[in-house]
N, C-alpha and C positions, 0 to 999 in steps of 0.2 A: 716790680714784677708785673708784666702785663696780664690783663684778665684773660681767662680761658674763653670768655664770651666777647663778642664784638657787639657794638650797637649799630643799628640800622635806622636811618631816618626815613619816614614816610614823606612822599613828595610835598604834601601840605605843610609839614613841619619845616622842611627845607625852605619853602617859600617864606615862612616867618623869619627864619634865621638869617637868610641872606640880606635882609633889610635892617638888621640890628648892628649897632656899633661893635667894634672889635671886642671891647671889654665884656659886653654881654654875651657875645658868641663864645668867648673863652670860659665864662662862668657856666654856660650851658654845657659846653664840652666836658667840664669837670663833673657836672651833675650826671651827664649821660655815662661817663666812665665809671662813676660810683654805682650807677644802676647795673652796669655790665659786670662790675666786680662782685655784686651780690644779687644775682638774678633770681634767687629764691625768696627775696624779701616780700613781705606782705605789707601793704600800705594802710589797710583799714578802710579805704575808699576804693570802690571798683564798680564796674558795670559789665553787662554781658552784651557782646555784639550780637546781631541777628543770627550769626552762625553758631552762637553758643559759647564763643571764646570769652574767657574772663579777662578783662582789661583793668589793670591796676591804675589808680590815679594818685599821684603824689603832688602835694602842695608845698612848694618852696617859694616863699615870697620873692618876687611877685608872680611866680609861674605856677601854672597847673599843667602837669605833664602826665600824659596817658601812655601806657606801655604794656607790653606783654612779652614774656620770655618764650622763645622757641628753643626748648631744650634739645630737640633732636639735632639742630644745626648749630647750637651754642651761640644764639643771637638774642639780643634784647631789641625788640621792635618798638621804636618810639613813634606812636601813631597820632599823638595829639599834643599841641603846645599852645597854650593861651596865656596871655599876660593879664593878670587880674588887676583891676583898677585899685589904686591906693586910695585910702579913705581920707 
């Protein structure tokens, strides 16, 4: 069953994704779909943008994903994606 929410990628996130191997792009797609399937989740980590918007941060090895849900238009906005270095 498709999610009632769509996920939208910020341009900077897309710049990271287009340079990744297919396997990693598929893994991230699955993660983004899971975020869209549960847009009300709280991650425990977050920050506030200068506009005052609360941005959730999810850590899924090796990724740090920043996102916020726009409930008015039923979208999860993926605004940050960083690969964390392995130890």
